[in-house]
Structure formats: C-alpha cells, structure tokens
N, C-alpha and C positions, 0 to 999 in steps of 0.2 A: 558494596556500593553498587549502586544502578548506574545504571547506561543513560546518558544523557540523549533524552528524545531527539530524535531528527526532525527538523523544524521543516525540512522540503518534503517530508512524508505528510505532515498536517498540511501543506499547502496544496501538494497533489490532492489529497482527499476532498479539500473544499472547493478545488476548482473543478473536479469530477462531479461533484454534487448541484453544481452552477452550471455547466456547460454540458452540452450531450457531445461524446467524442466518439470516436469509432473504436473498436474491440483493440486493432492494430495499434492504435495511436496510444491507447490504454497501457497496451502492453510494452509499448516503446519507453512512456515515461518511467514505468513502474523499474524497467534496467537500468533507465540512466542512473536511477538513484541505490543501485545494486542490489535489486530483487531478483530471486531466481523465479524459474518456470513453477516450481513448487510453491515459491510464495504466491505468484501471480494466482496459480490454480486454486489456491486456498482461499484466496479473497473472493474470487470469484465462485467459488461454491456456497460461501458465505461463512466460512469456518473465521473470518476475521472478526467476524461480527459479533462472535460468541468469547471472543479473547478480552483481556483486558488490555490497555495500552502497552504496558510493559512487554506482555506475552507476545504482540504484534510486532513489536519494533525490535525483539529479541529473535526471532527468527533466522 
C-alpha cells in the first residue's frame, strides 16, 4: 500500500517556485510540515530533484 501524498508539500514547492523567500522562511515552512533538518539539507543539496515523488515523501 502506498502512502497518500502530502498536498501541503506540493503547495509549498509550488509556492517556492513562484515566490522569492529567504532560506530561514523555507526552513520554517519545511519544519511546519514535519520535515527534519536532514530532509531540508537533502532538498537544498539537490538530492530531492533526483528522487521520484514516492521516495521524496517517504523520507
């Protein structure tokens, strides 16, 4: 059974691409949806771009 995708993550990523925000704001938004510091660093390092959606949201 696959996990249900988190719509708030999609909303956040869409918002990030359409707005200029500070790194601090980005980190706060990611923590609000339950992402850890490791998840945030992986995203910033570009690891997230190399994952399919299921891998990204299962982290």
